[in-house]
All heavy atoms as an XYZ file, in Angstrom:
862
protein
N      -0.195     -6.636     -3.733
C       0.801     -6.769     -2.674
C       0.481     -5.693     -1.618
O       0.191     -4.562     -1.971
C       2.211     -6.524     -3.224
C       2.680     -7.562     -4.225
S       2.952     -9.176     -3.501
C       4.301     -8.883     -2.487
N       0.555     -6.156     -0.405
C       0.385     -5.184      0.715
C       1.029     -5.729      1.986
O       1.444     -6.891      2.014
C      -1.076     -4.859      0.963
C      -1.850     -6.081      1.578
C      -3.322     -5.601      1.833
C      -4.174     -6.809      2.240
N      -5.563     -6.423      2.415
N       1.105     -4.869      2.939
C       1.562     -5.223      4.261
C       0.449     -4.751      5.171
O      -0.131     -3.663      5.007
C       2.856     -4.514      4.600
C       3.435     -4.843      5.959
C       4.774     -4.140      6.203
O       4.729     -2.937      6.345
N       5.804     -4.901      6.313
N       0.162     -5.544      6.234
C      -0.830     -5.220      7.221
C      -0.135     -5.066      8.559
O       0.713     -5.937      8.934
C      -1.925     -6.266      7.269
C      -2.874     -5.989      8.420
C      -2.683     -6.333      5.957
N      -0.468     -3.995      9.240
C       0.103     -3.744     10.610
C      -1.040     -3.701     11.574
O      -1.963     -2.905     11.441
C       0.864     -2.434     10.524
C       1.870     -2.420      9.359
C       2.170     -1.026      8.862
C       3.067     -3.167      9.748
N      -0.985     -4.541     12.569
C      -2.039     -4.758     13.535
C      -1.638     -4.291     14.902
O      -0.611     -4.662     15.426
C      -2.485     -6.219     13.543
C      -2.762     -6.675     12.130
C      -3.661     -6.422     14.465
C      -2.538     -8.153     11.948
N      -2.433     -3.355     15.485
C      -2.097     -2.681     16.716
C      -2.815     -3.344     17.896
O      -3.997     -3.668     17.809
C      -2.463     -1.210     16.640
C      -2.225     -0.475     17.924
C      -1.685     -0.519     15.499
N      -2.106     -3.471     19.015
C      -2.685     -3.911     20.281
C      -3.470     -2.736     20.810
O      -2.892     -1.878     21.498
C      -1.638     -4.365     21.206
C      -2.140     -4.862     22.571
O      -3.246     -4.545     22.933
N      -1.296     -5.545     23.331
N      -4.742     -2.634     20.538
C      -5.498     -1.461     20.919
C      -5.894     -1.499     22.421
O      -6.300     -0.482     22.986
C      -6.804     -1.387     20.100
O      -7.524     -2.627     20.152
C      -6.499     -1.060     18.633
N      -5.726     -2.612     23.078
C      -6.008     -2.713     24.542
C      -5.039     -1.811     25.318
O      -5.335     -1.424     26.438
C      -5.915     -4.133     24.992
N      -3.861     -1.518     24.764
C      -2.835     -0.776     25.431
C      -3.107      0.733     25.538
O      -2.571      1.398     26.346
C      -1.449     -0.996     24.826
C      -0.893     -2.372     24.922
C       0.455     -2.433     24.099
C      -0.668     -2.765     26.375
N      -3.951      1.250     24.589
C      -4.207      2.670     24.551
C      -2.869      3.453     24.508
O      -2.706      4.407     25.320
C      -5.072      3.146     25.694
C      -6.330      2.262     25.899
C      -7.460      2.829     25.175
C      -8.737      2.080     25.599
N      -9.382      1.353     24.539
N      -2.003      3.144     23.652
C      -0.666      3.753     23.541
C      -0.786      5.247     23.096
O      -1.689      5.584     22.262
C       0.216      3.077     22.552
C       0.675      1.722     22.954
S       1.754      0.929     21.708
C       0.476      0.214     20.666
N       0.046      6.105     23.617
C       0.068      7.483     23.092
C       0.423      7.446     21.586
O       1.050      6.505     21.106
C       1.237      8.121     23.875
C       1.459      7.285     25.038
C       1.007      5.898     24.683
N      -0.008      8.498     20.850
C       0.107      8.488     19.430
C       1.575      8.266     18.924
O       1.799      7.503     18.023
C      -0.452      9.798     18.837
O      -1.776      9.936     19.260
C      -0.387      9.810     17.322
N       2.501      8.908     19.538
C       3.911      8.793     19.161
C       4.429      7.386     19.385
O       5.134      6.809     18.528
N       4.075      6.798     20.506
C       4.466      5.451     20.815
C       3.853      4.468     19.835
O       4.565      3.582     19.275
C       4.037      5.050     22.248
C       4.435      3.696     22.632
C       5.941      3.604     22.811
C       6.323      2.285     23.468
N       7.779      2.187     23.572
N       2.564      4.634     19.507
C       1.900      3.775     18.550
C       2.566      3.870     17.191
O       2.830      2.854     16.526
C       0.426      4.169     18.448
C      -0.456      3.278     17.619
C      -1.853      3.289     18.239
C      -0.487      3.704     16.212
N       2.888      5.097     16.754
C       3.563      5.273     15.450
C       4.864      4.557     15.399
O       5.220      3.881     14.389
C       3.739      6.753     15.167
N       5.655      4.640     16.474
C       6.982      3.982     16.512
C       6.795      2.460     16.441
O       7.546      1.768     15.740
C       7.700      4.404     17.784
N       5.816      1.945     17.140
C       5.640      0.492     17.195
C       5.144     -0.021     15.834
O       5.590     -1.094     15.404
C       4.632      0.128     18.300
C       5.117      0.449     19.687
C       6.437     -0.122     20.031
O       6.609     -1.362     20.063
N       7.442      0.692     20.322
N       4.306      0.696     15.158
C       3.861      0.333     13.798
C       5.027      0.374     12.836
O       5.202     -0.534     11.997
C       2.725      1.270     13.343
C       2.438      1.104     11.831
C       1.449      0.976     14.118
N       5.936      1.348     13.022
C       7.150      1.399     12.159
C       8.011      0.208     12.375
O       8.569     -0.365     11.422
C       7.906      2.695     12.429
N       8.214     -0.219     13.642
C       8.956     -1.392     13.908
C       8.354     -2.602     13.257
O       9.059     -3.431     12.634
C       9.027     -1.676     15.419
C       9.822     -0.675     16.211
N      10.957     -0.009     15.765
C       9.583     -0.211     17.478
C      11.372      0.786     16.681
N      10.586      0.689     17.771
N       7.021     -2.786     13.394
C       6.366     -3.902     12.791
C       6.539     -3.959     11.262
O       6.794     -4.990     10.687
C       4.871     -3.880     13.154
N       6.421     -2.793     10.642
C       6.629     -2.710      9.176
C       8.020     -3.111      8.768
O       8.210     -3.981      7.878
C       6.259     -1.274      8.704
O       6.470     -1.191      7.332
N       8.992     -2.518      9.396
C      10.359     -2.745      9.057
C      10.792     -4.165      9.225
O      11.376     -4.871      8.338
C      11.307     -1.856      9.840
C      12.747     -1.992      9.554
C      13.611     -1.068     10.403
O      13.141     -0.498     11.424
N      14.840     -0.904     10.033
N      10.487     -4.768     10.405
C      10.948     -6.130     10.665
C      10.141     -7.152      9.897
O      10.754     -8.161      9.475
C      10.897     -6.375     12.194
C      12.020     -5.667     12.930
C      11.711     -4.644     13.798
C      13.327     -6.053     12.750
C      12.755     -4.036     14.473
C      14.340     -5.396     13.437
C      14.045     -4.367     14.299
N       8.886     -6.943      9.689
C       8.105     -7.905      8.917
C       8.593     -7.903      7.470
O       8.757     -8.985      6.833
C       6.593     -7.529      8.972
O       5.842     -8.426      8.217
N       8.856     -6.699      6.912
C       9.347     -6.636      5.539
C      10.696     -7.330      5.431
O      10.987     -8.018      4.401
C       9.479     -5.185      5.070
N      11.501     -7.246      6.422
C      12.829     -7.914      6.367
C      12.763     -9.399      6.370
O      13.665    -10.070      5.938
C      13.690     -7.425      7.530
O      13.307     -8.030      8.757
N      11.595     -9.949      6.758
C      11.409    -11.397      6.785
C      10.835    -11.890      5.454
O      10.826    -13.119      5.212
C      10.506    -11.798      7.917
C      11.225    -11.604      9.284
C      10.384    -12.187     10.390
C      11.240    -12.286     11.600
N      11.048    -13.498     12.329
N      10.366    -11.035      4.603
C       9.911    -11.366      3.280
C      11.066    -11.595      2.374
O      12.072    -10.936      2.500
C       8.945    -10.333      2.739
N      10.893    -12.457      1.372
C      11.944    -12.657      0.362
C      12.167    -11.388     -0.470
O      11.261    -10.558     -0.591
N      13.274    -11.338     -1.113
C      13.580    -10.130     -1.873
C      12.612     -9.950     -3.079
O      12.313     -8.809     -3.412
C      15.042    -10.094     -2.348
C      15.405    -11.127     -3.413
C      15.785    -12.389     -3.200
C      15.359    -10.949     -4.802
N      16.012    -13.020     -4.366
C      15.745    -12.176     -5.393
C      14.993     -9.869     -5.637
C      15.795    -12.316     -6.759
C      15.072    -10.051     -7.002
C      15.479    -11.260     -7.552
N      12.140    -11.011     -3.641
C      11.154    -10.873     -4.729
C       9.850    -10.262     -4.239
O       9.232     -9.436     -4.924
C      10.861    -12.243     -5.411
C      11.907    -12.720     -6.352
C      11.560    -14.090     -6.860
C      12.043    -11.728     -7.533
N       9.434    -10.637     -3.007
C       8.187    -10.016     -2.474
C       8.430     -8.547     -2.202
O       7.569     -7.706     -2.426
C       7.791    -10.744     -1.141
C       7.084    -11.957     -1.417
C       7.651    -13.218     -1.340
C       5.687    -11.958     -1.721
C       6.980    -14.395     -1.560
C       4.985    -13.110     -1.972
C       5.613    -14.329     -1.862
O       4.934    -15.473     -2.113
N       9.583     -8.177     -1.613
C       9.868     -6.781     -1.386
C       9.936     -5.944     -2.649
O       9.445     -4.862     -2.699
C      11.209     -6.675     -0.564
C      11.062     -7.218      0.876
C      12.245     -6.806      1.751
N      13.550     -7.118      1.202
C      14.223     -8.264      1.386
N      13.648     -9.201      2.105
N      15.367     -8.415      0.837
N      10.505     -6.544     -3.680
C      10.581     -5.906     -4.977
C       9.210     -5.671     -5.543
O       8.819     -4.568     -6.014
C      11.460     -6.649     -5.920
C      11.868     -5.951     -7.204
C      12.741     -4.744     -6.925
C      12.641     -6.944     -8.097
N       8.377     -6.707     -5.553
C       7.023     -6.623     -6.081
C       6.174     -5.603     -5.289
O       5.394     -4.847     -5.803
C       6.344     -7.952     -6.054
N       6.370     -5.605     -3.930
C       5.656     -4.703     -3.075
C       5.984     -3.251     -3.423
O       5.164     -2.415     -3.465
C       6.050     -5.001     -1.628
C       5.411     -4.233     -0.553
C       4.071     -3.848     -0.422
C       6.042     -3.752      0.654
N       3.886     -3.183      0.713
C       5.066     -3.129      1.408
C       7.345     -3.830      1.107
C       5.344     -2.549      2.651
C       7.657     -3.202      2.323
C       6.633     -2.617      3.095
N       7.280     -3.018     -3.736
C       7.711     -1.659     -4.054
C       7.137     -1.207     -5.379
O       6.588     -0.110     -5.488
C       9.208     -1.608     -4.103
C       9.748     -0.278     -4.593
C      11.236     -0.260     -4.578
N      11.647      1.089     -4.995
C      12.922      1.354     -5.305
N      13.864      0.469     -5.239
N      13.256      2.574     -5.715
N       7.212     -2.084     -6.425
C       6.841     -1.657     -7.749
C       5.357     -1.873     -8.067
O       4.805     -1.131     -8.866
C       7.758     -2.258     -8.769
C       9.164     -1.723     -8.718
C      10.156     -2.492     -8.226
C       9.392     -0.433     -9.117
C      11.486     -1.985     -8.141
C      10.695      0.073     -9.021
C      11.688     -0.675     -8.536
N       4.762     -2.861     -7.462
C       3.344     -3.157     -7.797
C       2.393     -2.578     -6.743
O       1.185     -2.411     -7.011
C       3.087     -4.633     -7.912
C       3.880     -5.206     -9.050
O       4.123     -4.556    -10.056
N       4.305     -6.433     -8.945
N       2.861     -2.282     -5.550
C       1.989     -1.818     -4.510
C       2.372     -0.500     -3.948
O       1.758      0.079     -3.082
N       3.480      0.062     -4.429
C       4.041      1.354     -3.928
C       4.101      1.319     -2.409
O       3.745      2.255     -1.763
C       3.215      2.487     -4.436
N       4.588      0.192     -1.878
C       4.678     -0.020     -0.402
C       3.352      0.105      0.288
O       3.278      0.691      1.357
C       5.712      0.944      0.186
C       7.134      0.750     -0.263
C       7.781      1.718     -0.985
C       7.821     -0.418      0.013
C       9.103      1.546     -1.403
C       9.117     -0.596     -0.368
C       9.778      0.403     -1.088
O      11.034      0.200     -1.487
N       2.320     -0.436     -0.280
C       0.939     -0.398      0.296
C       0.938     -0.981      1.706
O       1.479     -2.071      1.951
C       0.061     -1.124     -0.609
O      -1.292     -1.138     -0.074
N       0.382     -0.181      2.634
C       0.253     -0.638      4.018
C      -1.149     -0.343      4.505
O      -1.749      0.649      4.125
C       1.205      0.102      4.932
C       2.637     -0.112      4.637
C       3.524      0.823      5.474
C       4.921      0.880      4.994
N       5.101      1.555      3.743
N      -1.667     -1.213      5.373
C      -2.917     -1.029      6.014
C      -2.752     -1.213      7.537
O      -2.094     -2.203      7.944
C      -3.990     -2.036      5.492
C      -5.366     -1.839      6.195
C      -4.126     -1.890      3.939
N      -3.262     -0.278      8.326
C      -3.103     -0.443      9.805
C      -4.515     -0.766     10.396
O      -5.498     -0.106     10.158
C      -2.607      0.917     10.417
C      -2.450      0.726     11.960
C      -1.303      1.328      9.772
N      -4.499     -1.924     11.154
C      -5.757     -2.467     11.654
C      -5.758     -2.526     13.160
O      -4.694     -2.580     13.771
C      -5.925     -3.853     11.128
C      -5.958     -4.079      9.610
C      -5.977     -5.512      9.239
C      -7.150     -3.290      9.017
N      -6.938     -2.463     13.744
C      -7.145     -2.612     15.217
C      -7.160     -4.129     15.462
O      -7.864     -4.870     14.879
C      -8.442     -1.989     15.663
N      -6.309     -4.528     16.459
C      -6.179     -5.973     16.658
C      -6.585     -6.547     18.005
O      -6.366     -7.672     18.262
N      -7.128     -5.719     18.869
C      -7.498     -6.267     20.185
C      -6.352     -6.268     21.170
O      -5.626     -5.272     21.200
N      -6.197     -7.384     21.888
C      -5.116     -7.439     22.888
C      -3.959     -8.311     22.449
O      -3.925     -8.840     21.343
C      -5.726     -7.841     24.216
C      -6.321     -9.218     24.224
O      -6.039    -10.053     23.292
O      -7.059     -9.546     25.179
N      -3.049     -8.513     23.410
C      -1.814     -9.301     23.113
C      -2.152    -10.736     22.682
O      -1.565    -11.301     21.749
C      -0.903     -9.314     24.316
N      -3.139    -11.349     23.312
C      -3.536    -12.683     22.962
C      -4.050    -12.775     21.545
O      -3.774    -13.743     20.821
C      -4.635    -13.219     23.911
C      -4.038    -13.529     25.284
O      -2.900    -13.839     25.431
N      -4.916    -13.419     26.294
N      -4.835    -11.768     21.115
C      -5.333    -11.706     19.752
C      -4.171    -11.648     18.751
O      -4.183    -12.272     17.710
C      -6.286    -10.485     19.561
C      -7.537    -10.649     20.414
O      -8.045    -11.745     20.637
O      -8.009     -9.541     20.873
N      -3.166    -10.785     19.087
C      -2.034    -10.647     18.169
C      -1.243    -11.917     18.103
O      -0.765    -12.293     16.984
C      -1.156     -9.457     18.603
C      -1.523     -8.093     17.948
C      -2.913     -7.664     18.305
C      -0.503     -7.058     18.282
N      -1.081    -12.604     19.219
C      -0.334    -13.903     19.190
C      -1.098    -14.944     18.334
O      -0.456    -15.686     17.593
C      -0.157    -14.450     20.621
C       0.888    -13.645     21.368
C       1.077    -14.124     22.793
O       0.064    -14.307     23.512
O       2.226    -14.350     23.151
N      -2.443    -14.941     18.455
C      -3.232    -15.886     17.624
C      -3.072    -15.528     16.146
O      -2.910    -16.433     15.340
C      -4.689    -15.811     18.060
C      -5.550    -16.759     17.351
C      -5.795    -18.058     17.673
C      -6.239    -16.502     16.153
N      -6.637    -18.610     16.753
C      -6.948    -17.712     15.773
C      -6.415    -15.368     15.334
C      -7.737    -17.763     14.617
C      -7.201    -15.507     14.149
C      -7.859    -16.658     13.864
N      -3.109    -14.226     15.790
C      -2.956    -13.826     14.412
C      -1.547    -14.182     13.876
O      -1.410    -14.593     12.726
C      -3.268    -12.327     14.239
C      -4.691    -11.900     14.450
C      -4.780    -10.391     14.694
C      -5.500    -12.306     13.216
N      -0.532    -14.024     14.741
C       0.797    -14.392     14.326
C       0.882    -15.847     14.005
O       1.563    -16.280     13.007
C       1.820    -13.993     15.398
N       0.291    -16.668     14.858
C       0.296    -18.151     14.626
C      -0.438    -18.469     13.351
O       0.007    -19.324     12.514
C      -0.349    -18.822     15.828
N      -1.541    -17.753     13.041
C      -2.279    -17.984     11.818
C      -1.470    -17.566     10.640
O      -1.449    -18.243      9.585
C      -3.604    -17.206     11.883
C      -4.663    -17.772     10.951
O      -4.570    -18.936     10.521
O      -5.607    -17.009     10.593
N      -0.755    -16.404     10.751
C       0.104    -15.978      9.636
C       1.212    -17.037      9.382
O       1.485    -17.334      8.176
C       0.751    -14.628      9.985
N       1.775    -17.572     10.412
C       2.788    -18.586     10.241
C       2.248    -19.861      9.577
O       2.843    -20.390      8.667
C       3.393    -18.972     11.604
C       4.552    -19.954     11.470
C       5.246    -20.116     12.821
O       4.583    -20.055     13.843
O       6.497    -20.306     12.800
N       1.023    -20.231      9.960
C       0.392    -21.393      9.342
C       0.153    -21.172      7.812
O       0.284    -22.083      7.044
C      -1.023    -21.657      9.972
O      -0.796    -21.956     11.372
C      -1.781    -22.749      9.318
N      -0.136    -19.895      7.458
C      -0.357    -19.630      6.019
C       0.936    -19.263      5.276
O       0.938    -18.905      4.132
C      -1.358    -18.446      5.891
C      -2.740    -18.814      6.126
N      -3.314    -18.867      7.422
C      -3.698    -19.224      5.287
C      -4.566    -19.240      7.288
N      -4.824    -19.490      6.044
N       2.109    -19.399      5.931
C       3.373    -19.204      5.279
C       3.678    -17.741      5.026
O       4.474    -17.462      4.121
N       3.081    -16.775      5.759
C       3.293    -15.403      5.529
C       4.416    -14.909      6.396
O       4.623    -15.312      7.577
C       1.999    -14.603      5.932
C       0.799    -14.893      5.072
C      -0.447    -14.331      5.685
C       1.000    -14.298      3.684
N       5.224    -13.931      5.844
C       6.216    -13.290      6.707
C       5.526    -12.429      7.738
O       4.522    -11.744      7.436
C       7.032    -12.438      5.715
C       6.120    -12.204      4.554
C       5.182    -13.376      4.533
N       6.010    -12.454      8.958
C       5.356    -11.654     10.033
C       6.388    -11.336     11.065
O       7.485    -11.940     11.171
C       4.239    -12.418     10.630
C       4.576    -13.585     11.487
C       4.807    -13.462     12.849
C       4.817    -14.854     10.902
C       5.179    -14.550     13.646
C       5.241    -15.899     11.708
C       5.400    -15.777     13.057
N       6.072    -10.334     11.910
C       6.943    -10.012     13.035
C       6.019     -9.465     14.141
O       5.253     -8.556     13.958
C       7.951     -8.912     12.660
C       8.968     -8.683     13.775
C      10.037     -9.534     13.937
C       8.787     -7.655     14.658
C      10.933     -9.309     14.949
C       9.655     -7.451     15.653
C      10.793     -8.279     15.849
O      11.687     -8.065     16.867
N       6.161    -10.082     15.302
C       5.442     -9.671     16.512
C       6.339     -8.783     17.344
O       7.380     -9.219     17.825
C       5.023    -10.933     17.339
C       4.035    -10.780     18.408
C       2.711    -10.242     17.931
C       3.812    -12.124     19.079
N       5.939     -7.508     17.508
C       6.757     -6.498     18.183
C       6.559     -6.656     19.723
O       5.388     -6.579     20.189
C       6.426     -5.083     17.735
C       7.260     -4.079     18.478
C       6.612     -4.936     16.219
N       7.664     -6.775     20.429
C       7.642     -6.750     21.871
C       8.443     -5.545     22.332
O       9.608     -5.435     21.965
C       8.220     -8.041     22.447
C       7.371     -9.291     22.077
C       8.013    -10.547     22.617
N       7.316    -11.717     22.105
C       6.315    -12.275     22.720
N       5.788    -11.756     23.817
N       5.685    -13.368     22.183
N       7.846     -4.676     23.118
C       8.457     -3.436     23.486
C       9.693     -3.670     24.339
O       9.751     -4.568     25.172
C       7.466     -2.536     24.210
C       7.944     -1.118     24.320
O       8.105     -0.449     23.278
O       8.228     -0.678     25.486
N      10.704     -2.757     24.194
C      11.929     -2.847     24.975
C      11.726     -2.325     26.392
O      12.522     -2.623     27.275
C      13.056     -2.037     24.289
N      10.629     -1.596     26.643
C      10.334     -1.121     27.987
C      11.102      0.116     28.409
O      11.259      0.337     29.580
N      11.537      0.895     27.436
C      12.324      2.123     27.814
C      11.468      3.362     28.127
O      12.022      4.307     28.643
C      13.304      2.458     26.649
C      14.325      1.400     26.471
C      15.400      1.842     25.432
N      16.221      0.699     25.127
C      16.181      0.135     23.913
N      15.424      0.554     22.957
N      16.969     -0.945     23.686
N      10.195      3.283     27.743
C       9.385      4.521     28.007
C       8.106      4.204     28.783
O       8.170      4.092     29.966
C       9.038      5.175     26.640
O       8.387      4.265     25.772
C      10.287      5.739     25.941
N       6.993      3.957     28.103
C       5.722      3.872     28.763
C       5.177      2.481     29.025
O       4.224      2.265     29.732
C       4.611      4.691     27.992
C       5.001      6.148     27.905
C       4.364      4.104     26.617
N       5.847      1.494     28.451
C       5.371      0.062     28.589
C       6.398     -0.824     29.297
O       7.615     -0.501     29.285
C       5.058     -0.541     27.204
C       3.938      0.209     26.416
C       3.933     -0.378     25.000
C       2.620      0.140     27.072
N       5.924     -1.911     29.870
C       6.789     -2.853     30.501
C       7.576     -3.627     29.424
O       7.050     -3.901     28.329
C       5.993     -3.837     31.332
C       5.307     -3.243     32.556
C       6.344     -2.727     33.573
O       7.344     -3.423     33.787
O       6.077     -1.615     34.079
N       8.814     -4.034     29.724
C       9.600     -4.766     28.754
C       8.795     -6.064     28.361
O       8.231     -6.733     29.197
C      10.896     -5.138     29.468
C      10.985     -4.120     30.549
C       9.591     -3.792     30.918
N       8.839     -6.364     27.065
C       8.200     -7.592     26.542
C       6.732     -7.417     26.208
O       6.141     -8.372     25.663
N       6.197     -6.264     26.386
C       4.746     -5.993     26.077
C       4.583     -6.150     24.575
O       5.276     -5.503     23.770
C       4.308     -4.645     26.504
O       4.502     -4.528     27.983
C       2.816     -4.364     26.190
N       3.601     -6.935     24.132
C       3.252     -7.074     22.710
C       2.476     -5.868     22.299
O       1.412     -5.621     22.802
C       2.508     -8.356     22.456
C       3.371     -9.540     22.776
C       1.961     -8.388     21.006
C       2.644    -10.907     22.735
N       3.040     -5.146     21.283
C       2.421     -3.867     20.871
C       1.804     -3.938     19.463
O       0.759     -3.338     19.244
C       3.439     -2.710     20.858
O       4.538     -3.059     19.974
C       3.980     -2.467     22.286
N       2.463     -4.661     18.547
C       2.002     -4.652     17.149
C       2.414     -5.944     16.502
O       3.305     -6.640     16.977
C       2.676     -3.558     16.332
S       2.016     -1.924     16.627
N       1.789     -6.249     15.411
C       2.098     -7.369     14.561
C       2.164     -6.870     13.093
O       1.205     -6.206     12.642
C       1.048     -8.477     14.700
C       1.070     -9.625     13.695
C       2.375    -10.422     13.869
C      -0.136    -10.482     13.854
N       3.230     -7.130     12.434
C       3.319     -6.878     11.024
C       3.211     -8.168     10.227
O       3.805     -9.125     10.598
N       2.429     -8.136      9.212
C       2.247     -9.290      8.290
C       2.482     -8.826      6.848
O       1.918     -7.848      6.405
C       0.877     -9.955      8.415
C       0.614    -10.414      9.837
C       0.765    -11.115      7.427
C      -0.795    -10.981     10.072
N       3.442     -9.489      6.192
C       3.645     -9.141      4.799
C       4.922     -8.315      4.691
O       5.591     -8.036      5.681
N       5.261     -7.980      3.443
C       4.387     -7.920      2.272
C       4.114     -9.328      1.643
O       4.999    -10.193      1.723
C       5.230     -7.100      1.314
C       6.629     -7.261      1.691
C       6.606     -7.392      3.196
N       2.934     -9.420      1.147
C       2.506    -10.675      0.509
C       1.276    -10.276     -0.345
O       0.785     -9.175     -0.313
C       2.176    -11.735      1.507
N       0.796    -11.286     -1.045
C      -0.366    -11.122     -1.874
C      -1.571    -10.752     -1.017
O      -1.770    -11.322      0.081
C      -0.741    -12.393     -2.692
C       0.320    -12.690     -3.749
C       1.442    -13.646     -3.243
O       1.487    -13.848     -1.995
O       2.164    -14.096     -4.106
N      -2.405     -9.839     -1.521
C      -3.590     -9.343     -0.759
C      -4.460    -10.502     -0.266
O      -4.883    -10.547      0.878
C      -4.388     -8.406     -1.586
C      -3.678     -7.142     -1.894
O      -2.616     -6.875     -1.421
N      -4.318     -6.290     -2.787
N      -4.795    -11.451     -1.185
C      -5.737    -12.509     -0.802
C      -5.181    -13.424      0.274
O      -5.916    -13.918      1.128
C      -6.162    -13.348     -2.030
C      -5.034    -14.011     -2.736
O      -3.872    -13.494     -2.729
O      -5.227    -15.094     -3.366
N      -3.857    -13.652      0.318
C      -3.289    -14.467      1.354
C      -3.324    -13.778      2.702
O      -3.669    -14.373      3.729
C      -1.825    -14.833      0.987
C      -1.702    -15.793     -0.149
C      -0.281    -16.158     -0.328
C      -0.142    -17.183     -1.521
N       1.251    -17.547     -1.774
N      -3.006    -12.480      2.733
C      -3.120    -11.740      3.989
C      -4.549    -11.613      4.457
O      -4.844    -11.704      5.662
C      -2.476    -10.330      3.829
C      -0.919    -10.508      3.688
C      -2.771     -9.471      5.056
C      -0.205     -9.225      3.472
N      -5.461    -11.394      3.515
C      -6.915    -11.246      3.892
C      -7.439    -12.529      4.580
O      -8.412    -12.456      5.358
C      -7.723    -10.922      2.667
C      -7.482     -9.454      2.198
O      -6.831     -8.706      2.934
O      -7.882     -9.186      1.046
N      -6.865    -13.686      4.257
C      -7.327    -14.926      4.934
C      -7.038    -14.832      6.400
O      -7.792    -15.459      7.221
C      -6.620    -16.112      4.335
C      -7.124    -16.467      2.947
C      -6.397    -17.686      2.402
C      -6.850    -17.992      0.985
N      -6.082    -19.051      0.380
N      -6.037    -14.142      6.827
C      -5.666    -14.011      8.235
C      -6.325    -12.789      8.911
O      -6.786    -12.824     10.017
C      -4.134    -13.948      8.398
C      -3.703    -13.732      9.819
C      -3.531    -15.198      7.800
N      -6.372    -11.682      8.180
C      -6.783    -10.437      8.756
C      -8.101     -9.797      8.219
O      -8.472     -8.701      8.636
C      -5.693     -9.326      8.547
O      -5.558     -9.106      7.138
C      -4.392     -9.814      9.134
N      -8.776    -10.503      7.350
C      -9.938     -9.994      6.663
C     -11.079     -9.527      7.573
O     -11.893     -8.690      7.193
N     -11.143    -10.060      8.793
C     -12.229     -9.729      9.669
C     -11.893     -8.490     10.570
O     -12.781     -8.025     11.294
C     -12.593    -10.862     10.613
O     -11.518    -11.182     11.431
N     -10.691     -7.991     10.519
C     -10.342     -6.875     11.371
C     -10.763     -5.553     10.796
O     -10.881     -5.436      9.570
C      -8.780     -6.898     11.617
C      -8.237     -8.166     12.264
C      -6.681     -8.043     12.355
C      -8.813     -8.339     13.643
N     -10.891     -4.552     11.643
C     -11.320     -3.217     11.208
C     -10.092     -2.301     11.168
O      -9.125     -2.464     11.872
C     -12.338     -2.679     12.107
C     -13.615     -3.522     12.168
C     -14.738     -2.777     12.834
C     -15.950     -3.620     13.014
N     -16.589     -4.058     11.781
N     -10.224     -1.237     10.334
C      -9.220     -0.216     10.280
C      -9.006      0.428     11.617
O     -10.007      0.641     12.353
C      -9.529      0.852      9.250
C      -9.486      0.464      7.749
C     -10.053      1.582      6.917
C      -8.120      0.080      7.314
N      -7.775      0.832     11.933
C      -7.492      1.540     13.163
C      -8.015      2.964     13.018
O      -7.757      3.613     11.993
C      -6.015      1.517     13.467
C      -5.578      2.185     14.765
C      -6.092      1.458     15.956
C      -4.081      2.381     14.807
N      -8.731      3.441     13.984
C      -9.287      4.817     13.937
C      -8.736      5.607     15.106
O      -8.474      5.155     16.144
C     -10.746      4.761     14.062
C     -11.355      3.972     12.929
C     -12.422      4.789     12.208
N     -12.921      4.014     11.066
C     -12.786      4.445      9.816
N     -12.205      5.600      9.582
N     -13.335      3.763      8.829
């Protein structure tokens, strides 16, 4: 069990902003998973998370559509626009928690965020 958090790297967000957006993606995506998945994620994966570089907003929208096709819980974060980004800017995508192999079908080609 894991959760994958995919960052819109085209935005070049400041570190604090990026961290907040990843946290939003994690929280809201987890809330869309069933309680059994959340329980298994806690006890079998110790809340395992992976943060990946995702390209631009179009790439994240495509990945969200693919996650939906595969029946995965996901959440596409759109910024509120209170600080450095315009309202509605797509910043991150959270997928899971779910089984590793199911998430890898959607995100397996992406690289770790550096």
